Structure formats: structure tokens, C-alpha cells
N, C-alpha and C positions, 0 to 999 in steps of 0.2 A: 503494500500500499503505499501510496506517496506520501511523504511528510507533510502535514499540513497544519496551519494555525488557524483556529476558529475563535472569534470575539463573541462574548456573550455579556449582557447587561448594559449599565450605564457607561458613558464614556470615561476614560481615565483621566486622573489628575496626574499627569506625567511628572516624575520626580527627576530634576536635572542633577545626575551624578554621573562621573566619568573617572575610572582609575584605569591603570595600566598592569601588566603583569599577567603571567599565564594563569596564575589561580583565582585572580579576580577578587580575593578576599581581603578586605581592607583591615589592617591592625589598628589598635587604639591611636596610634600617631597619625594615621591617615584620615584626618577629619575633613568631611567634604561640606561645602557650603550650600544651602538651598534658601533661596529669597523668600521670606514671608509673604502671605497674601496681602494684596495691595488695595483691597477694598477700603472705601472711605469710612473713617470712624465718626460716628455722631455721638458724642459723650451725652449721657442722661444728666438731669439737672442734679441728680444726688450723687453722680458719679459711680453708682453701681450698675453694673451690666448683668442682664438676665441671660441664662443659657438655657436653650431649648433643644432638645434632642428628639428628632424624628416626629417634630410638632408638639411635643409636650414640654412644659417649663420644668426643670429639673433643679435649677438652682438660681438664685439671685445675688450671687457674691462675686461676680467678676469684676475686674477694675483694670484700667489702662495702666500699661507698663511705663516706667519712666522714660523710656525712649519715644514715647508718644506714637508708637506704630503697632503695637501688639496689645491686643485685649487678652488678659490672663484669666482663665477658666479653671475652675476646680477639676482636678484630673480624676479623681475617684467617682464623682457624680457623673462626669462626661461618659468615662470609660465603662463603667457599669452599665449605664443606660445603652451602650452599643453592644453588651454582650460579653464584655471583657472580664475576667477575672484579675483582681488587682492585690498584690501581695507585697510585704515589705521584707526586703533582703537587709538584714541587720549588718551582715559582712560587708556589703559594698555601700551600704547606706543610700540604697535606691529602691524605687518602687518598679515592681515588674508587672507587666500586662501581659496577659496570655489569653488566645482564643483560637482553638484549634491549632493549625500549624503556625500561626502568628505569634511572635515574641518580641516584646520591645521593653526596654528599661528607661527609667527617668530618674536623674540624681539632682536634688536641689543644688543650684549654684554652677552647675554644669551646662553649658550650651552644647551639648553633645547628645544625641538621640540615635538609638539603635535602630536600623531600618535594614532588613534582609542581610543581617551580619555586618553591616557596614556603619559607621559613625558619621552622622550628618550634623551640620549647624543650622539652626533656624533664625539666628540673630538675636535669640532672647533666652535666657536660662530659665529653668523651673524656679519658682519661689516657694518657700513654705511659710504660712501666715495661719495663726490661730489654729495650729495641728492639722492644717490642710496643705496638700501640694497644689500649686496653680502652675498651668502650662500655657504658652501662647496659644491662640486658636489656630496658629498655622500648623501645630502639632496634629490636631485632628486631620487637617487637609493633607499634609505632606508625609506623616507617618502612619497614621492609621487609615488614609485614602478615603476619607469620608468627604463628603459635600458640605463646605462650610459658606456661609453668606452672612454678612453684617446688615441686619435691618434696624436702624435707629440705635435704640440702646440694648438690641437683643443680638446675641450670636446663636445662628441657627445651624445646628449640626445634624446631618441626616445619612443614614447608612442603612437604608431599608431594603436594598438589594444588593447581595454579595457580587462584587464585580470580578468575574472570572473569565477564563478563556481555555482553549483546549488546544494542547499542542501534541500532534503525533510524531513518533520517532523511534530511535533504538537506543538501548542503554549503553553509556560508555564508562559508567563508574558508579558504584553503590558504596556509601559510607554511612551506615545507620546502626546505631547501637543504643539499646535500651528505648527505643521509640523516637529518637532525635538523632539527625544528622542531614544528610543531603543524598540526592540522586542525580546524576549527570546524564544528559541525553544529547545526542546529535552532534557529538564533537568533543575533542580535548583541546589543551591549550587554551587559546583565547576564543575558541569556537565552541558552538553548543549552548546549552542552557543549564543552569543549576537549579535544581528544585529542592528547596529547604523542607525537610520533614519534621513534623511535630507529632506529639503523641495521640492528636486527634485525626493525622492523616490516615485515610483509608488506602489499603492496598487489595486488590481483588483480581479475579479472572473476569473475561468478558461475559462469563455465565454467573456472575455475583458471589462465587466462592471466595471466602476470605483467605489471603495468602498471609505468610510471614515474610519478612524482607529478606531471609535468607534465600527465599524462593525466587527472588528477582535477579536474574543472572545477566552478565554482559552479553550484548547483542540482541537482547529480547526486544520485540517490538511492543510499543507501550502506548498508550493514550494518557497523557497527563492533565488533568483539571487543576489549574493553579490561578493565582491571583493575576488580575489583569495588570496591577502595578508590578513593574520590573525595575531594577536597577539598570544603568546603562554602562555598568561595568563590563569588562571583557574577561570572562563571559558574563551574560546578564544573571541575576539571581532574582527568585520570586518564591513565596510561599506555596508549598503543594498542597492541595486539599484532598485529591483522590488520584491514585494511579491505577490504571487498568492494564493489566498484562495479557496481551493477546496470545493466542495459542503458540507456545514455544516449540522449536523444532531442532533441539540441540541437546548436548549432554547435559545431566544433572549439574555438573560443576562446568562452568565456561569460563576460558581464559581469554585475555585480549592484548594485542599489540597495535600501537598506532605509530605510524612511521611511513618510511619510503622504500620501495622495491628496489633492491641492490642488485638483484639477479634474478633472470627469468630463465627456466630450463624446460625444454619441450622433449619428451621421450619418443623413443621410436614408435610408441602405440598412440601417441599424440597427446598423452595426458601432460598437463602442466605443473610445475612447481615454481613458488617465488620464495625468494630470501628476503626478509624485511627487517630492517633495524629502526629502532625508534624508543617508544615510551611504554613500560609495562603498565597495564591498566588495574592490575591487582596484585596481591601477594600470589606467587606461583606463576604469574604471567612472565613472559620473556621479553627482554629488551631486544634481542635478535633470535629469529626462528626461522626454519624453512618449513614451508607448508605445502603439502600436496593437495591438489584440487581433483575431486571426483565428480561423478554424476549427481551427487546429493548436494555439492556446495552450492550455496545461493551467492550469486553475483550480482551485487545491486549499487546504484549511486547514492549519494547522501540524501536525495530526494526520494528514495524508495522505488526508483524506476530500476528496470532491469539493466544490468550493465553486460559487455561483452569481453571475451578473453584478450580481444585486441587492445583493450584499455589497460592491460596488466604490461606495462613496459618498465623499463629501468627508469627509475626517479619519479614513478608515480606515488600520489600520496593515497595510502589506504589505512582503513582500520580492520584488521582481521581477528576473527573469533575462532576459537578451536578449543578442542577438548583437553582433559589432563594427561591424556596418553600420549608420551612422547618419548623418542630415543634419547639415550645419554650422551650423543654425540654433540660437537660443538660445530655450528649451533644446533640445538635440538631439532628433531624432525618430527612434525605432526600432520594432521589432517585437519584442513580449514573446512568449518561448516558453514562460514559465512564470511564474505569480504564486501567491504563496503570501499568504493572508489571515490575519492574526494576530488573536488575541483583543483586546478593546478595553483599553488601558492601564488598571491599577488606580489 
């Protein structure tokens, strides 16, 4: 099946993020700046702003930040009304919000907010007053991806419809432990998409049978239901809500190597073998391997279309999937069950 992306729900509020590097994961030192929402502020006579969530007033305790640009709203009142669980982490002195695969943290006095495992700046730090934590209203828009509007002395926040999209593709990495981690699809290095897994992320077959994360193998075709909001990092990252594993056609344990073809050999009987050097995609996978192709080997493009043996030439970029049975030679020799031919490097 061709790899596709389908959008569902409301239009996204795009988060302007950009990082470089093969992993795309930002460390605590890599703070990225996001501009706060710029709607005009009409201060009420008493200086107290009302917070309304999904059409219902939940608090009248908001106030204008000293910078005159951000309306500070009560975090717990807003987050709980949107369905988030809010807990205090005494070790980090921060409030943590969780909802399905979504997680973020807020620390009073620190203008850094966690979004898709990256730290972003909103131009205003959380503040603690009268035992409550207040965040700028841009937090609801940029981090929680809610719709935010300023109407007179009221900040209206709405998230009535989950903003999701569906991406089809193939698995190139699985790193999930105790219900948390990530699954990578459709590429390695700076390519593909990183799907962040939470304890409420569902993984199942097309028939609805619940799976364990150990059942998700490299090379499997999947349908990922994830947040419409993505970072613009390389690769992009997004919370994963549901992963549907299509009927696999591989060994129980699948290994993978992403790299370039260094040698192509054609035997007298017409069978082809390729020697690949590159990145091992899991423990047990090889950085260099010789793979034999047979009548059962799937040969496809990155878009899921059928590829041909003529595309297997020296220097071609591929992602190879194979079983654990290999010779002890250097390099090891195994049998490919799937070869994905990638576009030429730009």
C-alpha cells in the first residue's frame, strides 16, 4: 500500500520549531522560541480576566502579565477542563500534565515548556500566586494545541475535537519500555516521523486484536493515528494515539539495516544478492550485511509502490529488513524479506 497521510479534524495551529541533527531530539540546552499569540488585549475594569473552556466559565482569576502581552490563566483549572491530569513533581518542582500519549511539564519561573520532547519558549514564564500556577494563554495554543481567543476580558479556550491525522508507512525503529517511548516510521536519520508513545497509546491489529509493543517489528506496515501538531524538527515528532499493525509477512524477530548498496552480485541462476553498509536499526541488526533476494522478498519504494531489481545498483540508498538467521562470516549473510528503495540523496 502506498504511504499516505490523511488529515482529520480542525485546522492545526502550527508550532514554529526547527532543529538539526540526525536524532531530532532536543536537549535541555536547545531551547526553541515560539511567539505568543498576538490578539489584542482588552483589559477589564477590575483587571481580572475570566477563563472559559469549551464555552463554560471555569475561573475568574486571570491577569495581565507585566510584559503587557500575555494573559496569565490558572493552569490546573484550564488543564483539568480539557481532560488533562495534573500532578506536582516535588523532585523537579514542576507541574506535569498528562492526557493519553501527551505529556508536558510546567515549572514556575522557567520560560521553557516541553512539547514533543523538546523545550520551547513562549516569552513568559509560569508564575505561582496564592497557591496556584498561572501560565500564559499562549501555552494553551502552542503546547496543548487548543483554540484560543481573547474576547474582551475573557480568554476562551476550546478543544472540543481531537486534532488528528493518519499516516501510513513502515516501521524503522521501536523504542518502547513500560508503555512509554517512541516508534519511528518511514525513514532513518533526519527522515521519517517519530511517534511518541504514552501509556494510553493503543496498539492493535487491523482486526482489533490488542498487541504488545514487542509484537511491533521492523519493516511492518502500520497505520498511525497521531496528533495533527508536529514539531518541524528533523525528523518531526508527534504524540501517537493509535498504531494499527497490518498483516505482517516476516519472521517473528525482524532486524534492519539502513544504508547504501556497496556491491550487487547476480548468480548464474539469476538470483541477486546485495551487500549493504550503514546503520543498524536495532540490537542484533548489522551495520554491514550481505542479503540474498528470493521470490518472497518484497521490493518496494519508500512510498509503498513496487520497485524493480534494476533499481538495486551500487550507491543506491535502501532500508533492508531480514530475519535473525545469518552466517557467521564477515559480513554476515542472510535473506532479505523486504527491501525499501529510497530516493537518491539530495
